[in-house]
PDB file of N, CA, C and O in Angstrom:
ATOM      1  N   MET A   1      11.941  20.931  -8.603  1.00  0.00           N
ATOM      2  CA  MET A   1      12.134  19.467  -8.152  1.00  0.00           C
ATOM      3  C   MET A   1      12.149  18.619  -6.511  1.00  0.00           C
ATOM      4  O   MET A   1      12.032  17.415  -6.284  1.00  0.00           O
ATOM      5  N   GLY A   2      12.299  19.525  -5.750  1.00  0.00           N
ATOM      6  CA  GLY A   2      12.592  19.174  -4.584  1.00  0.00           C
ATOM      7  C   GLY A   2      11.050  19.326  -4.359  1.00  0.00           C
ATOM      8  O   GLY A   2      10.684  18.230  -3.935  1.00  0.00           O
ATOM      9  N   THR A   3      10.138  20.036  -4.429  1.00  0.00           N
ATOM     10  CA  THR A   3       8.282  19.866  -4.515  1.00  0.00           C
ATOM     11  C   THR A   3       8.270  18.275  -4.549  1.00  0.00           C
ATOM     12  O   THR A   3       8.285  17.356  -3.731  1.00  0.00           O
ATOM     13  N   LEU A   4       8.241  18.403  -5.631  1.00  0.00           N
ATOM     14  CA  LEU A   4       7.690  16.905  -6.360  1.00  0.00           C
ATOM     15  C   LEU A   4       8.382  15.959  -6.056  1.00  0.00           C
ATOM     16  O   LEU A   4       7.784  14.895  -5.893  1.00  0.00           O
ATOM     17  N   PHE A   5       9.760  15.976  -5.879  1.00  0.00           N
ATOM     18  CA  PHE A   5       9.694  14.555  -5.011  1.00  0.00           C
ATOM     19  C   PHE A   5       9.224  14.906  -3.241  1.00  0.00           C
ATOM     20  O   PHE A   5       8.973  13.930  -2.535  1.00  0.00           O
ATOM     21  N   VAL A   6       9.153  16.071  -2.739  1.00  0.00           N
ATOM     22  CA  VAL A   6       8.433  15.573  -1.609  1.00  0.00           C
ATOM     23  C   VAL A   6       7.082  15.153  -1.492  1.00  0.00           C
ATOM     24  O   VAL A   6       6.559  14.601  -0.525  1.00  0.00           O
ATOM     25  N   LEU A   7       6.517  15.505  -2.693  1.00  0.00           N
ATOM     26  CA  LEU A   7       4.648  14.992  -3.033  1.00  0.00           C
ATOM     27  C   LEU A   7       5.102  13.367  -3.177  1.00  0.00           C
ATOM     28  O   LEU A   7       4.594  12.388  -2.630  1.00  0.00           O
ATOM     29  N   LEU A   8       5.782  13.411  -3.733  1.00  0.00           N
ATOM     30  CA  LEU A   8       6.049  12.083  -4.504  1.00  0.00           C
ATOM     31  C   LEU A   8       6.050  11.283  -3.068  1.00  0.00           C
ATOM     32  O   LEU A   8       5.026  10.972  -2.460  1.00  0.00           O
ATOM     33  N   SER A   9       7.011  11.087  -2.763  1.00  0.00           N
ATOM     34  CA  SER A   9       7.691  10.678  -1.511  1.00  0.00           C
ATOM     35  C   SER A   9       6.098  10.457   0.048  1.00  0.00           C
ATOM     36  O   SER A   9       5.744   9.467   0.689  1.00  0.00           O
ATOM     37  N   GLY A  10       5.644  11.801   0.054  1.00  0.00           N
ATOM     38  CA  GLY A  10       4.718  12.182   0.872  1.00  0.00           C
ATOM     39  C   GLY A  10       3.585  11.013   0.719  1.00  0.00           C
ATOM     40  O   GLY A  10       2.984  10.395   1.597  1.00  0.00           O
ATOM     41  N   ALA A  11       3.486  10.905  -1.040  1.00  0.00           N
ATOM     42  CA  ALA A  11       1.962  10.261  -0.939  1.00  0.00           C
ATOM     43  C   ALA A  11       2.401   8.549  -1.381  1.00  0.00           C
ATOM     44  O   ALA A  11       1.564   7.667  -1.573  1.00  0.00           O
ATOM     45  N   LEU A  12       3.387   8.428  -1.444  1.00  0.00           N
ATOM     46  CA  LEU A  12       3.834   6.990  -1.055  1.00  0.00           C
ATOM     47  C   LEU A  12       3.755   6.149   0.035  1.00  0.00           C
ATOM     48  O   LEU A  12       3.427   4.972   0.187  1.00  0.00           O
ATOM     49  N   GLN A  13       4.258   7.325   0.990  1.00  0.00           N
ATOM     50  CA  GLN A  13       3.717   7.096   2.578  1.00  0.00           C
ATOM     51  C   GLN A  13       2.589   6.704   3.031  1.00  0.00           C
ATOM     52  O   GLN A  13       2.271   5.638   3.559  1.00  0.00           O
ATOM     53  N   LEU A  14       1.569   8.305   2.622  1.00  0.00           N
ATOM     54  CA  LEU A  14       0.477   8.366   2.823  1.00  0.00           C
ATOM     55  C   LEU A  14      -0.399   6.889   2.642  1.00  0.00           C
ATOM     56  O   LEU A  14      -1.139   6.406   3.500  1.00  0.00           O
ATOM     57  N   TYR A  15      -0.069   6.242   1.123  1.00  0.00           N
ATOM     58  CA  TYR A  15      -0.540   5.210   0.565  1.00  0.00           C
ATOM     59  C   TYR A  15       0.041   3.792   1.601  1.00  0.00           C
ATOM     60  O   TYR A  15      -0.470   2.693   1.821  1.00  0.00           O
ATOM     61  N   SER A  16       0.746   4.143   1.858  1.00  0.00           N
ATOM     62  CA  SER A  16       1.542   2.903   2.536  1.00  0.00           C
ATOM     63  C   SER A  16       0.376   2.647   4.230  1.00  0.00           C
ATOM     64  O   SER A  16      -0.162   1.673   4.757  1.00  0.00           O
ATOM     65  N   PHE A  17       0.448   3.873   4.484  1.00  0.00           N
ATOM     66  CA  PHE A  17      -0.641   4.150   5.758  1.00  0.00           C
ATOM     67  C   PHE A  17      -2.006   3.795   5.678  1.00  0.00           C
ATOM     68  O   PHE A  17      -2.681   3.570   6.683  1.00  0.00           O
ATOM     69  N   ALA A  18      -2.540   3.722   4.255  1.00  0.00           N
ATOM     70  CA  ALA A  18      -3.655   3.745   4.001  1.00  0.00           C
ATOM     71  C   ALA A  18      -3.650   1.751   3.779  1.00  0.00           C
ATOM     72  O   ALA A  18      -4.475   1.003   4.303  1.00  0.00           O
ATOM     73  N   LEU A  19      -2.956   1.490   3.241  1.00  0.00           N
ATOM     74  CA  LEU A  19      -2.575  -0.368   2.608  1.00  0.00           C
ATOM     75  C   LEU A  19      -2.973  -0.844   4.755  1.00  0.00           C
ATOM     76  O   LEU A  19      -3.792  -1.647   5.201  1.00  0.00           O
ATOM     77  N   ILE A  20      -2.101  -0.040   5.429  1.00  0.00           N
ATOM     78  CA  ILE A  20      -2.059  -0.543   6.989  1.00  0.00           C
ATOM     79  C   ILE A  20      -3.543  -0.112   7.544  1.00  0.00           C
ATOM     80  O   ILE A  20      -3.820  -0.965   8.387  1.00  0.00           O
ATOM     81  N   ILE A  21      -4.162   0.429   7.490  1.00  0.00           N
ATOM     82  CA  ILE A  21      -5.349   0.198   8.456  1.00  0.00           C
ATOM     83  C   ILE A  21      -5.940  -0.547   7.433  1.00  0.00           C
ATOM     84  O   ILE A  21      -6.289  -1.609   7.948  1.00  0.00           O
ATOM     85  N   TYR A  22      -6.375  -0.528   5.657  1.00  0.00           N
ATOM     86  CA  TYR A  22      -7.048  -1.062   5.689  1.00  0.00           C
ATOM     87  C   TYR A  22      -6.619  -3.228   5.745  1.00  0.00           C
ATOM     88  O   TYR A  22      -7.003  -4.320   5.323  1.00  0.00           O
ATOM     89  N   ILE A  23      -5.720  -2.632   6.493  1.00  0.00           N
ATOM     90  CA  ILE A  23      -5.629  -4.950   6.899  1.00  0.00           C
ATOM     91  C   ILE A  23      -5.968  -4.667   7.790  1.00  0.00           C
ATOM     92  O   ILE A  23      -6.949  -5.389   7.973  1.00  0.00           O
ATOM     93  N   PHE A  24      -5.762  -3.520   9.302  1.00  0.00           N
ATOM     94  CA  PHE A  24      -6.431  -3.943  10.635  1.00  0.00           C
ATOM     95  C   PHE A  24      -8.096  -3.984  10.029  1.00  0.00           C
ATOM     96  O   PHE A  24      -8.777  -4.794  10.657  1.00  0.00           O
ATOM     97  N   MET A  25      -8.898  -3.196   8.846  1.00  0.00           N
ATOM     98  CA  MET A  25      -9.942  -3.659   9.189  1.00  0.00           C
ATOM     99  C   MET A  25     -10.327  -4.284   9.338  1.00  0.00           C
ATOM    100  O   MET A  25     -11.240  -4.433  10.150  1.00  0.00           O
ATOM    101  N   SER A  26      -9.654  -5.365   8.325  1.00  0.00           N
ATOM    102  CA  SER A  26     -10.592  -7.104   8.638  1.00  0.00           C
ATOM    103  C   SER A  26     -10.192  -7.740   9.876  1.00  0.00           C
ATOM    104  O   SER A  26     -10.209  -8.971   9.891  1.00  0.00           O
ATOM    105  N   TRP A  27      -9.758  -6.980  11.142  1.00  0.00           N
ATOM    106  CA  TRP A  27     -10.507  -7.698  12.307  1.00  0.00           C
ATOM    107  C   TRP A  27     -11.355  -7.589  12.715  1.00  0.00           C
ATOM    108  O   TRP A  27     -11.865  -8.463  13.416  1.00  0.00           O
ATOM    109  N   PHE A  28     -12.071  -6.085  12.376  1.00  0.00           N
ATOM    110  CA  PHE A  28     -12.898  -5.763  13.198  1.00  0.00           C
ATOM    111  C   PHE A  28     -14.283  -6.268  12.072  1.00  0.00           C
ATOM    112  O   PHE A  28     -14.241  -5.679  10.991  1.00  0.00           O
ATOM    113  N   PRO A  29     -15.213  -7.066  12.204  1.00  0.00           N
ATOM    114  CA  PRO A  29     -16.715  -7.073  11.303  1.00  0.00           C
ATOM    115  C   PRO A  29     -17.034  -6.014  10.844  1.00  0.00           C
ATOM    116  O   PRO A  29     -16.806  -4.945  11.411  1.00  0.00           O
ATOM    117  N   GLY A  30     -17.658  -6.138   9.659  1.00  0.00           N
ATOM    118  CA  GLY A  30     -18.426  -4.847   9.099  1.00  0.00           C
ATOM    119  C   GLY A  30     -17.292  -3.470   8.835  1.00  0.00           C
ATOM    120  O   GLY A  30     -17.499  -2.558   8.035  1.00  0.00           O
ATOM    121  N   ALA A  31     -16.712  -3.537   9.261  1.00  0.00           N
ATOM    122  CA  ALA A  31     -15.580  -2.474   9.158  1.00  0.00           C
ATOM    123  C   ALA A  31     -15.455  -2.223   7.610  1.00  0.00           C
ATOM    124  O   ALA A  31     -15.971  -1.258   7.046  1.00  0.00           O
ATOM    125  N   ARG A  32     -14.894  -2.961   7.136  1.00  0.00           N
ATOM    126  CA  ARG A  32     -15.163  -2.705   5.753  1.00  0.00           C
ATOM    127  C   ARG A  32     -16.440  -2.102   4.841  1.00  0.00           C
ATOM    128  O   ARG A  32     -16.388  -1.215   3.989  1.00  0.00           O
ATOM    129  N   GLU A  33     -17.738  -2.966   5.353  1.00  0.00           N
ATOM    130  CA  GLU A  33     -18.792  -2.372   4.417  1.00  0.00           C
ATOM    131  C   GLU A  33     -18.960  -0.987   4.645  1.00  0.00           C
ATOM    132  O   GLU A  33     -19.680  -0.396   3.840  1.00  0.00           O
ATOM    133  N   SER A  34     -18.422  -0.305   5.622  1.00  0.00           N
ATOM    134  CA  SER A  34     -19.097   0.868   5.766  1.00  0.00           C
ATOM    135  C   SER A  34     -18.273   1.949   4.728  1.00  0.00           C
ATOM    136  O   SER A  34     -17.273   1.680   4.062  1.00  0.00           O
ATOM    137  N   ALA A  35     -18.858   2.999   4.781  1.00  0.00           N
ATOM    138  CA  ALA A  35     -18.104   4.125   3.727  1.00  0.00           C
ATOM    139  C   ALA A  35     -16.388   4.663   3.570  1.00  0.00           C
ATOM    140  O   ALA A  35     -15.707   5.104   2.645  1.00  0.00           O
ATOM    141  N   PHE A  36     -16.198   4.404   4.760  1.00  0.00           N
ATOM    142  CA  PHE A  36     -14.537   4.387   4.750  1.00  0.00           C
ATOM    143  C   PHE A  36     -13.637   3.448   4.079  1.00  0.00           C
ATOM    144  O   PHE A  36     -12.583   3.490   3.444  1.00  0.00           O
ATOM    145  N   GLY A  37     -14.891   2.174   4.672  1.00  0.00           N
ATOM    146  CA  GLY A  37     -13.857   0.835   4.678  1.00  0.00           C
ATOM    147  C   GLY A  37     -13.797   0.728   2.904  1.00  0.00           C
ATOM    148  O   GLY A  37     -12.782   0.555   2.228  1.00  0.00           O
ATOM    149  N   SER A  38     -15.356   0.904   2.363  1.00  0.00           N
ATOM    150  CA  SER A  38     -15.614   0.988   0.843  1.00  0.00           C
ATOM    151  C   SER A  38     -14.397   1.486   0.067  1.00  0.00           C
ATOM    152  O   SER A  38     -13.716   1.027  -0.850  1.00  0.00           O
ATOM    153  N   PHE A  39     -14.390   2.559   0.762  1.00  0.00           N
ATOM    154  CA  PHE A  39     -13.265   3.909  -0.272  1.00  0.00           C
ATOM    155  C   PHE A  39     -11.597   2.973  -0.206  1.00  0.00           C
ATOM    156  O   PHE A  39     -10.978   2.488  -1.153  1.00  0.00           O
ATOM    157  N   LEU A  40     -11.242   2.977   1.247  1.00  0.00           N
ATOM    158  CA  LEU A  40      -9.815   1.573   1.170  1.00  0.00           C
ATOM    159  C   LEU A  40     -10.205   1.032  -0.092  1.00  0.00           C
ATOM    160  O   LEU A  40      -9.782   1.454  -1.168  1.00  0.00           O
ATOM    161  N   THR A  41     -11.207  -0.126   0.082  1.00  0.00           N
ATOM    162  CA  THR A  41     -11.420  -1.316  -0.948  1.00  0.00           C
ATOM    163  C   THR A  41     -10.804  -0.596  -2.203  1.00  0.00           C
ATOM    164  O   THR A  41      -9.722  -1.025  -2.606  1.00  0.00           O
ATOM    165  N   LYS A  42     -11.273   0.246  -2.725  1.00  0.00           N
ATOM    166  CA  LYS A  42     -11.417   0.891  -3.939  1.00  0.00           C
ATOM    167  C   LYS A  42      -9.680   1.528  -4.446  1.00  0.00           C
ATOM    168  O   LYS A  42      -8.938   1.587  -5.427  1.00  0.00           O
ATOM    169  N   ILE A  43      -9.738   1.862  -3.159  1.00  0.00           N
ATOM    170  CA  ILE A  43      -8.292   2.378  -3.381  1.00  0.00           C
ATOM    171  C   ILE A  43      -7.148   1.257  -3.197  1.00  0.00           C
ATOM    172  O   ILE A  43      -6.370   1.067  -4.132  1.00  0.00           O
ATOM    173  N   CYS A  44      -7.067   0.729  -2.353  1.00  0.00           N
ATOM    174  CA  CYS A  44      -6.530  -0.569  -1.777  1.00  0.00           C
ATOM    175  C   CYS A  44      -6.263  -2.112  -3.110  1.00  0.00           C
ATOM    176  O   CYS A  44      -5.241  -2.450  -3.706  1.00  0.00           O
ATOM    177  N   GLU A  45      -7.334  -2.556  -3.132  1.00  0.00           N
ATOM    178  CA  GLU A  45      -7.573  -4.117  -3.546  1.00  0.00           C
ATOM    179  C   GLU A  45      -6.591  -3.725  -5.262  1.00  0.00           C
ATOM    180  O   GLU A  45      -5.970  -4.650  -5.786  1.00  0.00           O
ATOM    181  N   PRO A  46      -6.597  -2.691  -5.747  1.00  0.00           N
ATOM    182  CA  PRO A  46      -5.890  -2.792  -7.224  1.00  0.00           C
ATOM    183  C   PRO A  46      -4.744  -3.064  -6.973  1.00  0.00           C
ATOM    184  O   PRO A  46      -4.295  -4.002  -7.631  1.00  0.00           O
ATOM    185  N   TYR A  47      -3.887  -2.465  -6.055  1.00  0.00           N
ATOM    186  CA  TYR A  47      -2.645  -2.671  -5.902  1.00  0.00           C
ATOM    187  C   TYR A  47      -2.291  -3.916  -4.993  1.00  0.00           C
ATOM    188  O   TYR A  47      -1.167  -4.399  -4.860  1.00  0.00           O
ATOM    189  N   LEU A  48      -3.210  -4.254  -4.519  1.00  0.00           N
ATOM    190  CA  LEU A  48      -2.958  -6.038  -3.228  1.00  0.00           C
ATOM    191  C   LEU A  48      -2.970  -7.024  -4.484  1.00  0.00           C
ATOM    192  O   LEU A  48      -1.981  -7.755  -4.542  1.00  0.00           O
ATOM    193  N   GLU A  49      -3.878  -7.166  -5.460  1.00  0.00           N
ATOM    194  CA  GLU A  49      -4.611  -7.801  -6.760  1.00  0.00           C
ATOM    195  C   GLU A  49      -3.554  -8.897  -6.985  1.00  0.00           C
ATOM    196  O   GLU A  49      -3.686 -10.095  -6.739  1.00  0.00           O
ATOM    197  N   PRO A  50      -2.220  -8.116  -7.623  1.00  0.00           N
ATOM    198  CA  PRO A  50      -1.202  -8.507  -8.483  1.00  0.00           C
ATOM    199  C   PRO A  50      -0.378  -9.285  -7.330  1.00  0.00           C
ATOM    200  O   PRO A  50      -0.120 -10.477  -7.497  1.00  0.00           O
ATOM    201  N   PHE A  51       0.092  -8.514  -5.993  1.00  0.00           N
ATOM    202  CA  PHE A  51       0.504  -9.754  -4.986  1.00  0.00           C
ATOM    203  C   PHE A  51       0.073 -10.533  -4.611  1.00  0.00           C
ATOM    204  O   PHE A  51       0.884 -11.447  -4.465  1.00  0.00           O
ATOM    205  N   ARG A  52      -1.589 -10.942  -4.093  1.00  0.00           N
ATOM    206  CA  ARG A  52      -2.215 -11.615  -3.945  1.00  0.00           C
ATOM    207  C   ARG A  52      -1.866 -12.850  -4.884  1.00  0.00           C
ATOM    208  O   ARG A  52      -1.348 -13.855  -4.395  1.00  0.00           O
ATOM    209  N   LYS A  53      -2.194 -12.749  -6.407  1.00  0.00           N
ATOM    210  CA  LYS A  53      -1.444 -13.717  -7.273  1.00  0.00           C
ATOM    211  C   LYS A  53      -0.223 -14.664  -7.446  1.00  0.00           C
ATOM    212  O   LYS A  53      -0.049 -15.759  -7.981  1.00  0.00           O
ATOM    213  N   ILE A  54       0.530 -13.797  -6.778  1.00  0.00           N
ATOM    214  CA  ILE A  54       1.830 -14.340  -6.749  1.00  0.00           C
ATOM    215  C   ILE A  54       2.197 -15.100  -5.414  1.00  0.00           C
ATOM    216  O   ILE A  54       2.877 -16.116  -5.271  1.00  0.00           O
ATOM    217  N   ILE A  55       1.585 -14.359  -4.528  1.00  0.00           N
ATOM    218  CA  ILE A  55       1.966 -15.173  -2.843  1.00  0.00           C
ATOM    219  C   ILE A  55       0.680 -15.509  -2.354  1.00  0.00           C
ATOM    220  O   ILE A  55      -0.122 -14.727  -1.843  1.00  0.00           O
ATOM    221  N   PRO A  56       0.518 -16.875  -2.568  1.00  0.00           N
ATOM    222  CA  PRO A  56      -0.707 -17.330  -1.934  1.00  0.00           C
ATOM    223  C   PRO A  56      -1.209 -17.415  -0.486  1.00  0.00           C
ATOM    224  O   PRO A  56      -0.214 -17.293   0.229  1.00  0.00           O
ATOM    225  N   PRO A  57      -2.092 -17.538   0.115  1.00  0.00           N
ATOM    226  CA  PRO A  57      -2.062 -17.287   1.592  1.00  0.00           C
ATOM    227  C   PRO A  57      -1.817 -18.247   2.466  1.00  0.00           C
ATOM    228  O   PRO A  57      -2.469 -19.226   2.103  1.00  0.00           O
ATOM    229  N   LEU A  58      -1.027 -18.559   3.737  1.00  0.00           N
ATOM    230  CA  LEU A  58      -0.662 -20.140   3.976  1.00  0.00           C
ATOM    231  C   LEU A  58      -1.440 -19.801   5.127  1.00  0.00           C
ATOM    232  O   LEU A  58      -1.226 -18.820   5.840  1.00  0.00           O
ATOM    233  N   GLY A  59      -2.904 -21.158   5.382  1.00  0.00           N
ATOM    234  CA  GLY A  59      -3.512 -21.049   6.051  1.00  0.00           C
ATOM    235  C   GLY A  59      -4.276 -19.690   6.171  1.00  0.00           C
ATOM    236  O   GLY A  59      -4.733 -19.165   5.156  1.00  0.00           O
ATOM    237  N   MET A  60      -4.411 -19.139   7.353  1.00  0.00           N
ATOM    238  CA  MET A  60      -5.698 -18.039   7.329  1.00  0.00           C
ATOM    239  C   MET A  60      -4.753 -16.961   7.480  1.00  0.00           C
ATOM    240  O   MET A  60      -5.149 -15.983   8.114  1.00  0.00           O
ATOM    241  N   ILE A  61      -3.560 -16.950   7.012  1.00  0.00           N
ATOM    242  CA  ILE A  61      -2.269 -15.401   7.158  1.00  0.00           C
ATOM    243  C   ILE A  61      -2.048 -15.296   5.424  1.00  0.00           C
ATOM    244  O   ILE A  61      -1.810 -16.223   4.651  1.00  0.00           O
ATOM    245  N   ASP A  62      -2.240 -13.625   5.074  1.00  0.00           N
ATOM    246  CA  ASP A  62      -2.287 -13.677   4.282  1.00  0.00           C
ATOM    247  C   ASP A  62      -0.812 -12.631   3.901  1.00  0.00           C
ATOM    248  O   ASP A  62      -1.051 -11.447   4.136  1.00  0.00           O
ATOM    249  N   PHE A  63       0.407 -12.855   3.447  1.00  0.00           N
ATOM    250  CA  PHE A  63       1.749 -12.333   3.451  1.00  0.00           C
ATOM    251  C   PHE A  63       1.581 -11.570   2.422  1.00  0.00           C
ATOM    252  O   PHE A  63       2.595 -10.879   2.339  1.00  0.00           O
ATOM    253  N   SER A  64       0.701 -11.259   1.411  1.00  0.00           N
ATOM    254  CA  SER A  64       1.343 -10.299   0.295  1.00  0.00           C
ATOM    255  C   SER A  64       0.769  -9.058   0.541  1.00  0.00           C
ATOM    256  O   SER A  64       0.999  -8.151  -0.259  1.00  0.00           O
ATOM    257  N   PRO A  65      -0.369  -8.738   2.101  1.00  0.00           N
ATOM    258  CA  PRO A  65      -0.178  -7.245   1.928  1.00  0.00           C
ATOM    259  C   PRO A  65       1.344  -6.584   2.586  1.00  0.00           C
ATOM    260  O   PRO A  65       1.738  -5.427   2.441  1.00  0.00           O
ATOM    261  N   ILE A  66       1.926  -7.525   3.219  1.00  0.00           N
ATOM    262  CA  ILE A  66       3.358  -7.147   4.167  1.00  0.00           C
ATOM    263  C   ILE A  66       3.678  -6.954   2.879  1.00  0.00           C
ATOM    264  O   ILE A  66       3.331  -5.855   2.447  1.00  0.00           O
ATOM    265  N   VAL A  67       4.354  -7.831   1.953  1.00  0.00           N
ATOM    266  CA  VAL A  67       4.914  -8.151   0.588  1.00  0.00           C
ATOM    267  C   VAL A  67       4.903  -6.369  -0.302  1.00  0.00           C
ATOM    268  O   VAL A  67       5.896  -5.721  -0.633  1.00  0.00           O
ATOM    269  N   ALA A  68       3.660  -6.049  -0.453  1.00  0.00           N
ATOM    270  CA  ALA A  68       3.146  -4.814  -1.077  1.00  0.00           C
ATOM    271  C   ALA A  68       3.796  -3.320  -0.216  1.00  0.00           C
ATOM    272  O   ALA A  68       4.497  -2.401  -0.639  1.00  0.00           O
ATOM    273  N   ILE A  69       3.272  -3.556   0.981  1.00  0.00           N
ATOM    274  CA  ILE A  69       4.252  -2.466   2.113  1.00  0.00           C
ATOM    275  C   ILE A  69       5.570  -2.255   1.940  1.00  0.00           C
ATOM    276  O   ILE A  69       5.972  -1.093   1.891  1.00  0.00           O
ATOM    277  N   MET A  70       6.457  -3.321   1.821  1.00  0.00           N
ATOM    278  CA  MET A  70       7.528  -3.536   1.378  1.00  0.00           C
ATOM    279  C   MET A  70       8.059  -2.475   0.463  1.00  0.00           C
ATOM    280  O   MET A  70       8.575  -1.370   0.635  1.00  0.00           O
ATOM    281  N   VAL A  71       7.609  -3.527  -1.013  1.00  0.00           N
ATOM    282  CA  VAL A  71       7.804  -2.702  -2.407  1.00  0.00           C
ATOM    283  C   VAL A  71       7.553  -1.219  -2.399  1.00  0.00           C
ATOM    284  O   VAL A  71       8.329  -0.470  -2.992  1.00  0.00           O
ATOM    285  N   LEU A  72       6.444  -0.735  -1.717  1.00  0.00           N
ATOM    286  CA  LEU A  72       6.247   1.252  -1.657  1.00  0.00           C
ATOM    287  C   LEU A  72       7.351   1.666  -0.460  1.00  0.00           C
ATOM    288  O   LEU A  72       7.596   2.860  -0.286  1.00  0.00           O
ATOM    289  N   TYR A  73       7.920   0.779   0.247  1.00  0.00           N
ATOM    290  CA  TYR A  73       9.275   1.370   0.907  1.00  0.00           C
ATOM    291  C   TYR A  73      10.291   1.523   0.304  1.00  0.00           C
ATOM    292  O   TYR A  73      11.111   2.441   0.325  1.00  0.00           O
ATOM    293  N   PHE A  74      10.232   0.368  -0.392  1.00  0.00           N
ATOM    294  CA  PHE A  74      11.751   0.468  -0.742  1.00  0.00           C
ATOM    295  C   PHE A  74      11.707   1.255  -2.286  1.00  0.00           C
ATOM    296  O   PHE A  74      12.687   1.489  -2.993  1.00  0.00           O
ATOM    297  N   ALA A  75      10.449   1.546  -2.547  1.00  0.00           N
ATOM    298  CA  ALA A  75      10.050   2.528  -3.607  1.00  0.00           C
ATOM    299  C   ALA A  75      10.355   3.403  -3.236  1.00  0.00           C
ATOM    300  O   ALA A  75      11.437   3.747  -3.711  1.00  0.00           O
ATOM    301  N   ARG A  76       9.598   4.635  -1.948  1.00  0.00           N
ATOM    302  CA  ARG A  76       9.982   5.472  -1.379  1.00  0.00           C
ATOM    303  C   ARG A  76      11.684   5.830  -0.613  1.00  0.00           C
ATOM    304  O   ARG A  76      12.359   6.839  -0.408  1.00  0.00           O
ATOM    305  N   MET A  77      11.785   4.767  -0.444  1.00  0.00           N
ATOM    306  CA  MET A  77      13.519   4.899  -0.014  1.00  0.00           C
ATOM    307  C   MET A  77      14.224   4.780  -0.727  1.00  0.00           C
ATOM    308  O   MET A  77      15.282   5.261  -0.320  1.00  0.00           O
ATOM    309  N   TYR A  78      14.323   4.315  -1.831  1.00  0.00           N
ATOM    310  CA  TYR A  78      15.673   4.585  -3.205  1.00  0.00           C
ATOM    311  C   TYR A  78      15.157   4.028  -4.295  1.00  0.00           C
ATOM    312  O   TYR A  78      15.856   3.273  -4.971  1.00  0.00           O
ATOM    313  N   GLY A  79      13.840   4.313  -4.645  1.00  0.00           N
ATOM    314  CA  GLY A  79      13.235   4.524  -6.647  1.00  0.00           C
ATOM    315  C   GLY A  79      13.106   6.079  -6.397  1.00  0.00           C
ATOM    316  O   GLY A  79      13.701   6.901  -7.095  1.00  0.00           O
ATOM    317  N   VAL A  80      12.504   6.321  -5.630  1.00  0.00           N
ATOM    318  CA  VAL A  80      12.231   7.939  -5.767  1.00  0.00           C
ATOM    319  C   VAL A  80      13.554   8.640  -5.883  1.00  0.00           C
ATOM    320  O   VAL A  80      13.653   9.545  -6.712  1.00  0.00           O
ATOM    321  N   PRO A  81      14.357   8.384  -5.299  1.00  0.00           N
ATOM    322  CA  PRO A  81      15.457   9.595  -4.849  1.00  0.00           C
ATOM    323  C   PRO A  81      16.696   9.029  -6.340  1.00  0.00           C
ATOM    324  O   PRO A  81      17.684   9.597  -6.806  1.00  0.00           O
ATOM    325  N   VAL A  82      16.154   7.951  -6.627  1.00  0.00           N
ATOM    326  CA  VAL A  82      17.244   7.954  -7.772  1.00  0.00           C
ATOM    327  C   VAL A  82      16.308   8.339  -8.965  1.00  0.00           C
ATOM    328  O   VAL A  82      16.929   8.894  -9.872  1.00  0.00           O
ATOM    329  N   LEU A  83      15.185   8.209  -9.153  1.00  0.00           N
ATOM    330  CA  LEU A  83      14.403   8.986 -10.141  1.00  0.00           C
ATOM    331  C   LEU A  83      14.847  10.691 -10.438  1.00  0.00           C
ATOM    332  O   LEU A  83      14.989  11.282 -11.508  1.00  0.00           O
ATOM    333  N   PHE A  84      15.013  11.252  -8.783  1.00  0.00           N
ATOM    334  CA  PHE A  84      15.148  12.424  -9.494  1.00  0.00           C
ATOM    335  C   PHE A  84      16.553  12.586  -9.194  1.00  0.00           C
ATOM    336  O   PHE A  84      17.006  13.715  -9.379  1.00  0.00           O
ATOM    337  N   ASN A  85      17.304  11.724  -8.786  1.00  0.00           N
ATOM    338  CA  ASN A  85      18.683  12.181  -9.349  1.00  0.00           C
ATOM    339  C   ASN A  85      19.148  12.095 -10.341  1.00  0.00           C
ATOM    340  O   ASN A  85      20.282  12.525 -10.548  1.00  0.00           O
ATOM    341  N   TRP A  86      18.271  11.396 -11.452  1.00  0.00           N
ATOM    342  CA  TRP A  86      18.742  11.280 -13.440  1.00  0.00           C
ATOM    343  C   TRP A  86      18.135  12.629 -13.523  1.00  0.00           C
ATOM    344  O   TRP A  86      18.401  12.909 -14.691  1.00  0.00           O
ATOM    345  N   PHE A  87      17.478  13.670 -13.036  1.00  0.00           N
ATOM    346  CA  PHE A  87      16.908  14.783 -13.608  1.00  0.00           C
ATOM    347  C   PHE A  87      18.138  15.753 -13.573  1.00  0.00           C
ATOM    348  O   PHE A  87      18.034  16.899 -14.012  1.00  0.00           O
TER     349      PHE A  87
END
C-alpha cells in the first residue's frame, strides 16, 4: 500500500509540474506548436477545460490554471492520505 501511495502522490506532483510548464509555454511564441508542446496540450487541456468553464479570464489573465494546480495540491496533500487511511 505504501508504494501505491508514493506512486499516486508522485504522479499528481508530476502532473502539476506538467501544468506549470504548459502555462509557461504560453509566454513563448510557437512553443505549443512543437512536439513537446502538442504532447502537453493533449494531457493538460482536458483537465484545464472544466476550470476554464467555471472561472472566466479577467482581461488577459486566466486564473483557472492556478485553481487547477491548487486542486491537485489539495488532492495530493489531503485526498490521497485520506484515501489510503481508509484501507
